[in-house]
PyMOL CGO cylinders between C-alpha atoms (Angstrom):
from pymol import cmd
from pymol.cgo import CYLINDER

trace = [
    CYLINDER, 38.13, -33.39, -72.68, 36.52, -31.08, -69.82, 0.3, 1, 1, 1, 1, 1, 1,
    CYLINDER, 36.52, -31.08, -69.82, 37.93, -33.15, -66.75, 0.3, 1, 1, 1, 1, 1, 1,
    CYLINDER, 37.93, -33.15, -66.75, 41.30, -34.28, -67.79, 0.3, 1, 1, 1, 1, 1, 1,
    CYLINDER, 41.30, -34.28, -67.79, 43.37, -32.93, -65.26, 0.3, 1, 1, 1, 1, 1, 1,
    CYLINDER, 43.37, -32.93, -65.26, 41.22, -34.08, -62.85, 0.3, 1, 1, 1, 1, 1, 1,
    CYLINDER, 41.22, -34.08, -62.85, 41.08, -36.93, -64.02, 0.3, 1, 1, 1, 1, 1, 1,
    CYLINDER, 41.08, -36.93, -64.02, 45.06, -36.77, -64.30, 0.3, 1, 1, 1, 1, 1, 1,
    CYLINDER, 45.06, -36.77, -64.30, 45.19, -35.50, -60.78, 0.3, 1, 1, 1, 1, 1, 1,
    CYLINDER, 45.19, -35.50, -60.78, 43.23, -38.63, -58.95, 0.3, 1, 1, 1, 1, 1, 1,
    CYLINDER, 43.23, -38.63, -58.95, 45.39, -41.24, -60.26, 0.3, 1, 1, 1, 1, 1, 1,
    CYLINDER, 45.39, -41.24, -60.26, 47.17, -42.73, -57.21, 0.3, 1, 1, 1, 1, 1, 1,
    CYLINDER, 47.17, -42.73, -57.21, 50.66, -41.84, -58.49, 0.3, 1, 1, 1, 1, 1, 1,
    CYLINDER, 50.66, -41.84, -58.49, 54.54, -43.31, -56.90, 0.3, 1, 1, 1, 1, 1, 1,
    CYLINDER, 54.54, -43.31, -56.90, 56.03, -41.64, -54.42, 0.3, 1, 1, 1, 1, 1, 1,
    CYLINDER, 56.03, -41.64, -54.42, 58.39, -40.61, -56.93, 0.3, 1, 1, 1, 1, 1, 1,
    CYLINDER, 58.39, -40.61, -56.93, 55.22, -38.87, -59.05, 0.3, 1, 1, 1, 1, 1, 1,
    CYLINDER, 55.22, -38.87, -59.05, 54.70, -42.11, -61.50, 0.3, 1, 1, 1, 1, 1, 1,
    CYLINDER, 54.70, -42.11, -61.50, 52.61, -44.43, -62.56, 0.3, 1, 1, 1, 1, 1, 1,
    CYLINDER, 52.61, -44.43, -62.56, 52.97, -47.68, -64.50, 0.3, 1, 1, 1, 1, 1, 1,
    CYLINDER, 52.97, -47.68, -64.50, 51.87, -47.77, -68.28, 0.3, 1, 1, 1, 1, 1, 1,
    CYLINDER, 51.87, -47.77, -68.28, 51.03, -50.78, -70.32, 0.3, 1, 1, 1, 1, 1, 1,
    CYLINDER, 51.03, -50.78, -70.32, 51.01, -50.35, -73.88, 0.3, 1, 1, 1, 1, 1, 1,
    CYLINDER, 51.01, -50.35, -73.88, 49.06, -53.48, -75.54, 0.3, 1, 1, 1, 1, 1, 1,
    CYLINDER, 49.06, -53.48, -75.54, 48.99, -53.57, -79.20, 0.3, 1, 1, 1, 1, 1, 1,
    CYLINDER, 48.99, -53.57, -79.20, 45.19, -53.00, -80.79, 0.3, 1, 1, 1, 1, 1, 1,
    CYLINDER, 45.19, -53.00, -80.79, 45.18, -56.16, -83.23, 0.3, 1, 1, 1, 1, 1, 1,
    CYLINDER, 45.18, -56.16, -83.23, 47.03, -58.50, -82.03, 0.3, 1, 1, 1, 1, 1, 1,
    CYLINDER, 47.03, -58.50, -82.03, 46.63, -57.94, -77.52, 0.3, 1, 1, 1, 1, 1, 1,
    CYLINDER, 46.63, -57.94, -77.52, 49.71, -58.61, -76.83, 0.3, 1, 1, 1, 1, 1, 1,
    CYLINDER, 49.71, -58.61, -76.83, 51.78, -56.47, -74.49, 0.3, 1, 1, 1, 1, 1, 1,
    CYLINDER, 51.78, -56.47, -74.49, 54.15, -54.11, -76.26, 0.3, 1, 1, 1, 1, 1, 1,
    CYLINDER, 54.15, -54.11, -76.26, 55.82, -52.56, -73.29, 0.3, 1, 1, 1, 1, 1, 1,
    CYLINDER, 55.82, -52.56, -73.29, 55.44, -51.62, -69.69, 0.3, 1, 1, 1, 1, 1, 1,
    CYLINDER, 55.44, -51.62, -69.69, 57.00, -47.58, -69.28, 0.3, 1, 1, 1, 1, 1, 1,
    CYLINDER, 57.00, -47.58, -69.28, 56.20, -45.17, -66.62, 0.3, 1, 1, 1, 1, 1, 1,
    CYLINDER, 56.20, -45.17, -66.62, 54.45, -41.58, -66.92, 0.3, 1, 1, 1, 1, 1, 1,
    CYLINDER, 54.45, -41.58, -66.92, 54.12, -38.77, -64.38, 0.3, 1, 1, 1, 1, 1, 1,
    CYLINDER, 54.12, -38.77, -64.38, 51.48, -36.07, -64.85, 0.3, 1, 1, 1, 1, 1, 1,
    CYLINDER, 51.48, -36.07, -64.85, 52.82, -33.95, -67.69, 0.3, 1, 1, 1, 1, 1, 1,
    CYLINDER, 52.82, -33.95, -67.69, 53.53, -37.52, -70.23, 0.3, 1, 1, 1, 1, 1, 1,
    CYLINDER, 53.53, -37.52, -70.23, 49.93, -38.59, -69.10, 0.3, 1, 1, 1, 1, 1, 1,
    CYLINDER, 49.93, -38.59, -69.10, 48.29, -35.64, -70.20, 0.3, 1, 1, 1, 1, 1, 1,
    CYLINDER, 48.29, -35.64, -70.20, 50.43, -35.18, -73.20, 0.3, 1, 1, 1, 1, 1, 1,
    CYLINDER, 50.43, -35.18, -73.20, 49.89, -38.72, -74.53, 0.3, 1, 1, 1, 1, 1, 1,
    CYLINDER, 49.89, -38.72, -74.53, 45.98, -37.45, -73.66, 0.3, 1, 1, 1, 1, 1, 1,
    CYLINDER, 45.98, -37.45, -73.66, 46.39, -34.55, -76.02, 0.3, 1, 1, 1, 1, 1, 1,
    CYLINDER, 46.39, -34.55, -76.02, 48.17, -35.62, -78.68, 0.3, 1, 1, 1, 1, 1, 1,
    CYLINDER, 48.17, -35.62, -78.68, 47.19, -39.30, -79.00, 0.3, 1, 1, 1, 1, 1, 1,
    CYLINDER, 47.19, -39.30, -79.00, 51.01, -40.43, -79.00, 0.3, 1, 1, 1, 1, 1, 1,
    CYLINDER, 51.01, -40.43, -79.00, 52.39, -41.90, -76.07, 0.3, 1, 1, 1, 1, 1, 1,
    CYLINDER, 52.39, -41.90, -76.07, 54.64, -39.80, -74.13, 0.3, 1, 1, 1, 1, 1, 1,
    CYLINDER, 54.64, -39.80, -74.13, 56.59, -41.59, -71.25, 0.3, 1, 1, 1, 1, 1, 1,
    CYLINDER, 56.59, -41.59, -71.25, 59.09, -40.67, -68.05, 0.3, 1, 1, 1, 1, 1, 1,
    CYLINDER, 59.09, -40.67, -68.05, 62.67, -42.92, -68.05, 0.3, 1, 1, 1, 1, 1, 1,
    CYLINDER, 62.67, -42.92, -68.05, 63.52, -43.98, -64.98, 0.3, 1, 1, 1, 1, 1, 1,
    CYLINDER, 63.52, -43.98, -64.98, 66.75, -45.15, -66.18, 0.3, 1, 1, 1, 1, 1, 1,
    CYLINDER, 66.75, -45.15, -66.18, 67.50, -41.94, -68.50, 0.3, 1, 1, 1, 1, 1, 1,
    CYLINDER, 67.50, -41.94, -68.50, 65.77, -39.64, -65.39, 0.3, 1, 1, 1, 1, 1, 1,
    CYLINDER, 65.77, -39.64, -65.39, 64.22, -37.38, -69.07, 0.3, 1, 1, 1, 1, 1, 1,
    CYLINDER, 64.22, -37.38, -69.07, 60.66, -37.35, -70.68, 0.3, 1, 1, 1, 1, 1, 1,
    CYLINDER, 60.66, -37.35, -70.68, 60.32, -38.53, -73.97, 0.3, 1, 1, 1, 1, 1, 1,
    CYLINDER, 60.32, -38.53, -73.97, 58.37, -39.42, -77.01, 0.3, 1, 1, 1, 1, 1, 1,
    CYLINDER, 58.37, -39.42, -77.01, 58.06, -43.18, -77.94, 0.3, 1, 1, 1, 1, 1, 1,
    CYLINDER, 58.06, -43.18, -77.94, 59.83, -43.39, -81.16, 0.3, 1, 1, 1, 1, 1, 1,
    CYLINDER, 59.83, -43.39, -81.16, 60.60, -39.54, -80.79, 0.3, 1, 1, 1, 1, 1, 1,
    CYLINDER, 60.60, -39.54, -80.79, 64.46, -40.90, -82.23, 0.3, 1, 1, 1, 1, 1, 1,
    CYLINDER, 64.46, -40.90, -82.23, 63.24, -44.16, -84.12, 0.3, 1, 1, 1, 1, 1, 1,
    CYLINDER, 63.24, -44.16, -84.12, 60.03, -43.02, -85.87, 0.3, 1, 1, 1, 1, 1, 1,
    CYLINDER, 60.03, -43.02, -85.87, 58.41, -45.77, -84.30, 0.3, 1, 1, 1, 1, 1, 1,
    CYLINDER, 58.41, -45.77, -84.30, 55.78, -44.11, -82.29, 0.3, 1, 1, 1, 1, 1, 1,
    CYLINDER, 55.78, -44.11, -82.29, 52.17, -45.43, -81.02, 0.3, 1, 1, 1, 1, 1, 1,
    CYLINDER, 52.17, -45.43, -81.02, 48.99, -43.74, -81.73, 0.3, 1, 1, 1, 1, 1, 1,
    CYLINDER, 48.99, -43.74, -81.73, 46.55, -43.98, -78.87, 0.3, 1, 1, 1, 1, 1, 1,
    CYLINDER, 46.55, -43.98, -78.87, 43.70, -46.13, -79.46, 0.3, 1, 1, 1, 1, 1, 1,
    CYLINDER, 43.70, -46.13, -79.46, 42.20, -46.39, -75.77, 0.3, 1, 1, 1, 1, 1, 1,
    CYLINDER, 42.20, -46.39, -75.77, 43.70, -45.81, -72.55, 0.3, 1, 1, 1, 1, 1, 1,
    CYLINDER, 43.70, -45.81, -72.55, 42.10, -47.64, -69.24, 0.3, 1, 1, 1, 1, 1, 1,
    CYLINDER, 42.10, -47.64, -69.24, 42.99, -47.47, -65.50, 0.3, 1, 1, 1, 1, 1, 1,
    CYLINDER, 42.99, -47.47, -65.50, 42.38, -50.46, -62.65, 0.3, 1, 1, 1, 1, 1, 1,
    CYLINDER, 42.38, -50.46, -62.65, 40.67, -50.85, -59.52, 0.3, 1, 1, 1, 1, 1, 1,
    CYLINDER, 40.67, -50.85, -59.52, 42.74, -48.72, -57.78, 0.3, 1, 1, 1, 1, 1, 1,
    CYLINDER, 42.74, -48.72, -57.78, 43.92, -46.55, -60.60, 0.3, 1, 1, 1, 1, 1, 1,
    CYLINDER, 43.92, -46.55, -60.60, 47.34, -46.77, -59.84, 0.3, 1, 1, 1, 1, 1, 1,
    CYLINDER, 47.34, -46.77, -59.84, 48.00, -48.49, -63.46, 0.3, 1, 1, 1, 1, 1, 1,
    CYLINDER, 48.00, -48.49, -63.46, 47.34, -47.63, -66.83, 0.3, 1, 1, 1, 1, 1, 1,
    CYLINDER, 47.34, -47.63, -66.83, 46.60, -50.18, -70.03, 0.3, 1, 1, 1, 1, 1, 1,
    CYLINDER, 46.60, -50.18, -70.03, 46.88, -48.05, -73.16, 0.3, 1, 1, 1, 1, 1, 1,
    CYLINDER, 46.88, -48.05, -73.16, 45.11, -49.59, -75.90, 0.3, 1, 1, 1, 1, 1, 1,
    CYLINDER, 45.11, -49.59, -75.90, 48.05, -48.83, -79.07, 0.3, 1, 1, 1, 1, 1, 1,
    CYLINDER, 48.05, -48.83, -79.07, 48.38, -48.89, -82.98, 0.3, 1, 1, 1, 1, 1, 1,
    CYLINDER, 48.38, -48.89, -82.98, 52.11, -49.68, -82.74, 0.3, 1, 1, 1, 1, 1, 1,
    CYLINDER, 52.11, -49.68, -82.74, 54.07, -48.13, -85.76, 0.3, 1, 1, 1, 1, 1, 1,
    CYLINDER, 54.07, -48.13, -85.76, 56.94, -50.72, -87.01, 0.3, 1, 1, 1, 1, 1, 1,
    CYLINDER, 56.94, -50.72, -87.01, 58.00, -51.95, -83.09, 0.3, 1, 1, 1, 1, 1, 1,
    CYLINDER, 58.00, -51.95, -83.09, 58.27, -51.58, -79.67, 0.3, 1, 1, 1, 1, 1, 1,
    CYLINDER, 58.27, -51.58, -79.67, 61.17, -52.45, -78.24, 0.3, 1, 1, 1, 1, 1, 1,
    CYLINDER, 61.17, -52.45, -78.24, 64.48, -50.69, -79.16, 0.3, 1, 1, 1, 1, 1, 1,
    CYLINDER, 64.48, -50.69, -79.16, 66.69, -54.02, -79.94, 0.3, 1, 1, 1, 1, 1, 1,
    CYLINDER, 66.69, -54.02, -79.94, 64.87, -55.11, -82.77, 0.3, 1, 1, 1, 1, 1, 1,
    CYLINDER, 64.87, -55.11, -82.77, 61.10, -57.06, -81.71, 0.3, 1, 1, 1, 1, 1, 1,
    CYLINDER, 61.10, -57.06, -81.71, 57.62, -55.79, -81.95, 0.3, 1, 1, 1, 1, 1, 1,
    CYLINDER, 57.62, -55.79, -81.95, 57.05, -56.39, -78.23, 0.3, 1, 1, 1, 1, 1, 1,
    CYLINDER, 57.05, -56.39, -78.23, 59.58, -55.66, -75.75, 0.3, 1, 1, 1, 1, 1, 1,
    CYLINDER, 59.58, -55.66, -75.75, 58.93, -59.40, -74.58, 0.3, 1, 1, 1, 1, 1, 1,
    CYLINDER, 58.93, -59.40, -74.58, 60.24, -61.51, -77.25, 0.3, 1, 1, 1, 1, 1, 1,
    CYLINDER, 60.24, -61.51, -77.25, 62.10, -63.94, -74.42, 0.3, 1, 1, 1, 1, 1, 1,
    CYLINDER, 62.10, -63.94, -74.42, 59.91, -66.91, -72.93, 0.3, 1, 1, 1, 1, 1, 1,
    CYLINDER, 59.91, -66.91, -72.93, 60.97, -68.91, -69.93, 0.3, 1, 1, 1, 1, 1, 1,
    CYLINDER, 60.97, -68.91, -69.93, 61.85, -71.99, -71.22, 0.3, 1, 1, 1, 1, 1, 1,
    CYLINDER, 61.85, -71.99, -71.22, 61.58, -75.79, -69.29, 0.3, 1, 1, 1, 1, 1, 1,
    CYLINDER, 61.58, -75.79, -69.29, 65.88, -75.38, -68.13, 0.3, 1, 1, 1, 1, 1, 1,
    CYLINDER, 65.88, -75.38, -68.13, 64.96, -72.21, -66.33, 0.3, 1, 1, 1, 1, 1, 1,
    CYLINDER, 64.96, -72.21, -66.33, 66.64, -70.32, -69.49, 0.3, 1, 1, 1, 1, 1, 1,
    CYLINDER, 66.64, -70.32, -69.49, 65.84, -67.45, -71.54, 0.3, 1, 1, 1, 1, 1, 1,
    CYLINDER, 65.84, -67.45, -71.54, 64.68, -67.99, -75.11, 0.3, 1, 1, 1, 1, 1, 1,
    CYLINDER, 64.68, -67.99, -75.11, 63.81, -65.58, -77.66, 0.3, 1, 1, 1, 1, 1, 1,
    CYLINDER, 63.81, -65.58, -77.66, 60.51, -66.69, -79.36, 0.3, 1, 1, 1, 1, 1, 1,
    CYLINDER, 60.51, -66.69, -79.36, 60.29, -63.86, -81.84, 0.3, 1, 1, 1, 1, 1, 1,
    CYLINDER, 60.29, -63.86, -81.84, 62.18, -62.83, -84.70, 0.3, 1, 1, 1, 1, 1, 1,
    CYLINDER, 62.18, -62.83, -84.70, 63.43, -59.03, -85.17, 0.3, 1, 1, 1, 1, 1, 1,
    CYLINDER, 63.43, -59.03, -85.17, 61.36, -56.94, -87.42, 0.3, 1, 1, 1, 1, 1, 1,
    CYLINDER, 61.36, -56.94, -87.42, 64.13, -54.30, -88.08, 0.3, 1, 1, 1, 1, 1, 1,
    CYLINDER, 64.13, -54.30, -88.08, 68.13, -54.03, -87.15, 0.3, 1, 1, 1, 1, 1, 1,
    CYLINDER, 68.13, -54.03, -87.15, 68.78, -51.23, -84.43, 0.3, 1, 1, 1, 1, 1, 1,
    CYLINDER, 68.78, -51.23, -84.43, 72.02, -50.92, -85.43, 0.3, 1, 1, 1, 1, 1, 1,
    CYLINDER, 72.02, -50.92, -85.43, 70.38, -49.48, -88.70, 0.3, 1, 1, 1, 1, 1, 1,
    CYLINDER, 70.38, -49.48, -88.70, 67.87, -46.90, -86.57, 0.3, 1, 1, 1, 1, 1, 1,
    CYLINDER, 67.87, -46.90, -86.57, 69.08, -45.31, -83.87, 0.3, 1, 1, 1, 1, 1, 1,
]
cmd.load_cgo(trace, "trace")
């Protein structure tokens, strides 16, 4: 990709050099997860076709699925009008959530104000990590 470095540099990153990335399932359109990318992880995502991120909590670069094998194949990458957020359409291998659910968004606020689990686990996280 000829101008990818220019494109990556033109994004509007936060002061700490990050940009939010919303990963969406290609088939269902469901939001799978939200993570952050820095310039390197964005570049590697484009280069390899697999998602890479920067973990704010672990302060570490990582590839989705590096320990579980539950990788994400990039189908398309979009940015918003301000160029400060990415939406990445992916083919999810098994599940996105480390808690065993297909999507990290498996809880829904119910009428009582409590979080209700609305999905079923697709794998046992105790047997993967």
